C-alpha positions as CSV (number, residue, x, y, z in Angstrom):
1,X,-51.1,91.0,-66.6
2,X,-49.9,87.7,-65.4
3,X,-48.7,85.0,-67.5
4,X,-51.1,82.3,-67.8
5,X,-49.3,79.8,-65.3
6,X,-47.4,82.3,-63.2
7,X,-49.7,82.2,-60.1
8,X,-51.2,85.4,-58.3
9,X,-54.7,87.0,-59.1
10,X,-56.4,85.6,-62.3
11,X,-53.7,82.7,-62.9
12,X,-54.1,79.5,-64.2
13,X,-52.1,76.5,-62.8
14,X,-49.7,74.9,-65.4
15,X,-50.8,71.6,-67.1
16,X,-48.4,69.4,-65.4
17,X,-50.3,66.1,-66.5
18,X,-51.6,65.5,-62.9
19,X,-55.4,65.1,-62.4
20,X,-57.5,66.6,-59.8
21,X,-59.0,64.0,-57.3
22,X,-62.0,64.0,-55.3
23,X,-62.2,65.7,-51.9
24,X,-65.4,65.6,-49.6
25,X,-67.5,68.7,-50.1
26,X,-71.2,69.2,-48.7
27,X,-71.8,65.5,-49.1
28,X,-70.7,65.3,-52.5
29,X,-67.0,65.0,-53.8
30,X,-65.5,68.3,-55.4
31,X,-62.3,67.4,-57.7
32,X,-59.6,69.3,-56.5
33,X,-55.6,69.1,-56.7
34,X,-53.2,70.6,-54.3
35,X,-51.4,73.3,-56.2
36,X,-49.1,75.4,-53.9
37,X,-48.5,77.0,-50.4
38,X,-48.1,80.7,-50.2
39,X,-46.0,82.3,-47.5
40,X,-45.7,85.9,-46.9
41,X,-42.3,87.3,-46.7
42,X,-41.0,90.7,-45.8
43,X,-37.9,90.9,-48.2
44,X,-38.6,89.0,-51.3
45,X,-35.0,89.2,-52.8
46,X,-33.7,87.8,-49.3
47,X,-36.3,84.9,-49.4
48,X,-35.5,84.0,-52.9
49,X,-31.7,83.8,-51.9
50,X,-32.5,81.8,-49.0
51,X,-34.7,79.1,-50.7
52,X,-32.4,78.9,-53.9
53,X,-29.0,78.5,-52.1
54,X,-30.1,76.5,-49.1
55,X,-32.6,74.2,-50.9
56,X,-31.8,74.3,-54.5
57,X,-35.1,75.6,-55.6
58,X,-35.4,77.6,-59.0
59,X,-37.6,80.5,-59.8
60,X,-40.6,79.0,-61.9
61,X,-42.6,82.3,-62.2
62,X,-42.7,85.8,-60.8
63,X,-45.1,88.6,-61.3
64,X,-46.8,91.6,-59.7
65,X,-50.4,91.5,-58.5
66,X,-52.9,94.6,-59.4
67,X,-52.6,95.9,-55.8
68,X,-48.9,96.0,-56.2
69,X,-48.0,93.1,-54.3
70,X,-45.4,90.6,-55.8
71,X,-45.2,87.0,-55.9
72,X,-42.5,84.4,-57.1
73,X,-43.1,80.8,-57.4
74,X,-40.2,78.4,-56.5
75,X,-40.0,74.9,-57.4
76,X,-37.5,72.1,-56.5
77,X,-36.5,70.2,-59.8
78,X,-38.1,67.1,-60.2
79,X,-41.3,68.0,-58.4
80,X,-44.5,69.7,-59.1
81,X,-45.3,71.3,-55.7
82,X,-44.6,75.1,-55.7
83,X,-44.0,77.3,-52.9
84,X,-45.3,80.8,-53.5
85,X,-43.4,83.9,-51.9
86,X,-45.6,86.7,-51.5
87,X,-44.9,90.2,-50.7
88,X,-47.4,92.9,-50.0
89,X,-46.8,96.8,-50.1
90,X,-48.2,99.3,-47.4
91,X,-51.7,100.2,-48.6
92,X,-52.4,96.7,-50.4
93,X,-55.6,95.3,-49.4
94,X,-53.6,91.9,-48.2
95,X,-51.1,94.0,-46.3
96,X,-50.8,93.6,-42.5
97,X,-48.1,94.2,-40.3
98,X,-45.8,91.3,-40.2
99,X,-46.0,89.2,-37.1
100,X,-44.4,86.1,-36.1
101,X,-46.7,83.1,-36.5
102,X,-48.6,84.7,-39.6
103,X,-46.1,83.8,-42.2
104,X,-48.6,81.2,-43.9
105,X,-50.3,83.4,-46.5
106,X,-52.7,80.7,-48.3
107,X,-52.8,77.2,-49.7
108,X,-53.9,76.9,-53.3
109,X,-56.3,73.9,-54.7
110,X,-57.1,73.6,-58.3
111,X,-60.9,72.6,-59.0
112,X,-62.9,71.8,-62.2
113,X,-65.4,74.7,-61.6
114,X,-64.5,77.5,-59.4
115,X,-68.3,78.9,-59.1
116,X,-69.7,75.5,-58.4
117,X,-67.1,74.8,-55.7
118,X,-67.7,78.3,-54.4
119,X,-71.4,77.6,-54.1
120,X,-71.1,74.3,-52.6
121,X,-68.7,75.6,-49.9
122,X,-70.9,78.6,-49.1
123,X,-74.0,76.0,-48.6
124,X,-71.8,74.0,-46.4
125,X,-71.0,77.0,-44.1
126,X,-67.5,77.8,-45.4
127,X,-66.5,81.4,-44.6
128,X,-65.7,83.5,-47.7
129,X,-62.5,85.5,-47.8
130,X,-62.8,87.1,-51.4
131,X,-65.8,86.1,-53.5
132,X,-65.6,85.4,-57.2
133,X,-67.0,88.7,-58.3
134,X,-63.4,90.1,-57.6
135,X,-61.8,87.7,-60.2
136,X,-64.7,87.4,-62.8
137,X,-65.2,83.9,-61.4
138,X,-61.7,82.7,-62.2
139,X,-60.5,82.3,-58.4
140,X,-62.0,82.5,-55.1
141,X,-60.9,82.6,-51.3
142,X,-62.3,80.9,-48.3
143,X,-61.1,80.5,-44.8
144,X,-60.5,77.1,-43.1
145,X,-61.7,76.6,-39.5
146,X,-58.6,78.7,-38.0
147,X,-58.7,81.6,-40.5
148,X,-56.4,80.2,-43.0
149,X,-57.2,81.4,-46.6
150,X,-57.5,78.5,-49.2
151,X,-57.4,79.7,-52.8
152,X,-59.7,77.8,-55.5
153,X,-58.3,78.2,-59.0
154,X,-60.1,77.0,-62.2
């Protein structure tokens, strides 16, 4: 099971003192806060070494997902933004052969009410990637117009 602030499935973002802010959603505003960008990597150890040695980032959290994938959250000291490195094994429902140009895995936003945000986005025609029943309503993934996955966390 993931630590409450470790990222990955069924995770909770850390309480870092920032507030969610309104973004347009179906003629109303849904409060949200950008949390992290997740990128797909082929070799987790190599990627950690690159970002820590080249950019001074620090490992903030790491874990294993229920489908066998692994993630690592990196932070730059003094900032709140996270970079999530994601590695998926063959056989994972998220695995696809790695191709250049598909490195961006997903973006994550914190929202006040995941299910309300999900319903509002569905009504406005947003495509769903993973609905909330797969996470007991604690997270949902939708797609932007170009197919990039966006995670909504409560």
